N, C-alpha and C positions, 0 to 999 in steps of 0.2 A: 302491482298484483295482477296490472292489467294483462303483462307480457307474457308473468307466469300459466293467466287465466289462457290466453290463447296456446301456446305452449300444448296443453293435457288436452283442450281441443283436435288441432292436428293432428297430436301421439292417438289420442282414439278415430280420429276420421280416419290416418294411415295403416293403422292395426285390423281396420274393418274387412277394408281394404282388402290386405293383405289375408285373414283369413277365408275370403271370400273369395279370392282367385286360386288359395291354394284348397277347398272343397272341390265335390265333385259341382259342376257347371256349364252351363253355356254361358255363350258370349254375353258378353254387358251391355241391357238394354239401357233407353234414358225413358224418362217420365216428366211428360209436360203441366203442369198441375193450376186450377185455379181453385182457389177455395171462396169463398165468399161467406158475411155473418150480416145481414143488417136487422139493427136494430128499430125495431118500430115506437115503443114503447119498452118502461122497466117491463112490461109485463110477457113483449112477444115479439118474433126475431122470429126475421127468413136465411135461412140457409142453405148455402147450391154451391156444388164444385165441377167442375167438365174436369178428367183428364184425357192426354194424349197419348198413349203406351204402347214403343216399338221393342222390337226385337235383340235392337243393334241400336247404336247411337246416330238418334234421327234418325233413321231405316226400317224400314219393316215394319206399317203398322203392327201390332198385336191385341190389342185393344185401345176403342170407344168406350170413357163412361158419362154421363151426364146425370146427375139427383141436384133433387133438390126437394127443401121439407118444410113446414112451417112448425116454430118452436115455441115452449109455453114457459114462462118462469115462477116455479115454485114461489119465489123470494127472491128480492131483485136482487136483478141481474145476474144471475145461480139457481144451479138447481135444475136444467132446463129438462122438460117432457120433449118429444118432435114426435112427427110424425112425418114419413118423406116418401118419395118415391122415386125409383132408378129404373134408365133403359144403358144398359150395356150391350157394344156386338164385338162379339170373337173371330179376330182370324183366324181362319187353319192354314198351317203350309205341311208337303210333305219332305222328304231327306232331302232332298234340293234346294227346299227354298219356294218353291213354285206353289202359288196361292190357290187353293180347292176349295173350301167354303167363308163361311159364315155365318155364328149362330147370336142371335139374340135374343140376350135374357133381360127379361120384366122384374122391377124387386118390389115389393113395398116393404119398408122397417120404421121401424121404432126406439129410438134412442133416450137412454138418458146422461145429462153432463154434469161432472161437477169439476169447480176450477178452486185453486187457493193460490192463496203467494206462500209461499213456503223462504224465509228467508228474503234474495230476491232474486229467487225464483217465479215464475210461472207453474202449475203444473194443473193438467188437467187431467180428468178420468174422466169415460167412459164408455159407456156401455150399447151395446146394437144390437140387435132382432130381428133378425132378414127371412123373406117366407120370399123366394128367387123360383122364377116365374117361368121353366126353358121348353122347349117344343118333346112335348112328353115326355116329362119329369117336374117335380114338387122339391125343392131343397129346405130346409131349413138351417140357418148356423144363427153362429152365435156367436162375437165378437168382446173381447176390449181390451181397451187402448189408453196408455197412459202415455204421455208426455211432459217435456222438459222447455222450458229456453230459461237462457241466463244471461243477462247480459255484460259482457265485459265493463262499462261503465259507469256506476250511477246503478236506481233502485230501479228503472221501468223502463222500461220499451220504447222507445217516444223516437224524436224524429232526427235524421242523424244517428242513432245507436247503433253497433254493433254488439251480435250477442249471440252462444249457443245452445243452437237444440239438439234435442235427440228423442223417439217414440220408440213404444214397439204394441205392436199390437199381434195378439195371441185367438187364432180361427177356432172353432169346432163345431164341426156337425153336426149340431147333432139327431138330423134324422139319422143319425148312420151312427150316432154313440162316439166319434171321430176323430183326432185332430185331424184337421183341413187345413194350417200352413201361420208360419209366424212370421211376424216383417221388425227386424229394427233397425234404424236409421241414424245415422248421426248427419249432422249439417251446420250451415254458419250460418244470420239472417244479416237482415240491414234495412234497419227504419225511415223509409222515405218519405211518410212524413206519420205522423202520430193512428195514422189508421192504415196505410197500409204498410206494407213488410213486403221482400223480394227473399227468398231461400234456395240455398242449392243445398248441395248434401247428396251419399250415398247411404242408400238400403241392401238387407241381403233379404229375401227370400227365403223361407226355407220350407220346403214343402218333401213331408218323407226324406229318402235319401238326396232329394237335390236342390241345392243352393242354387239361390241366381240375385249376378246381382241387378243393380239400377241405378244408376246416377238420376238425381230427380230436379227440377230447375224447374221453382211454386213462387207463384204471388198468392198475396191473403191479402184480400180486401175489404175493412172491420169499417165500410163508412154508414151511417146509419143515416136510413134511411130521411 
């Protein structure tokens, strides 16, 4: 069963890379990502993430993102409501990849997170509303995120566990009532401890007629306070 799961994960991983490279696309980029979810008690938690995104693999910065919020569980460790703030700096380049300018954006966001266990799979649903404050512009965007992690062996992701990970996130521009983008990701992860994981994978971001591939390198920290 372990070998079968590995074969399936590798097949899906390879298929997505093939589809991305054969679509209308720019060069593959890379994202370095840190996710933190620190439990204060059964009701309160602090969530944060920091992302350094490149136009090319580990080269030519595209975007820096810092985001943090405080959440409250409606039930024990689930049905989490969160209010947060984010800062994003996005670099622009001309046709010959020369740096032009940096656009700075602030966001206030509200989200609802629901966690499930389906057989041996961890499933998360997240709905997020973002108020985007840009120079001379205000945006309103909705996002729906669903993710799944499945350990290759056993029921839980613990120390020395390897697992398959996937997610899809749909973005809708509410202000203009139109599709914004979609992100589809598959990856493989490893549990260093019960609370710290590393993960790497491949994400396809679709925006109207343009698909772009992104390698992701992720550190997840769920150590409680």
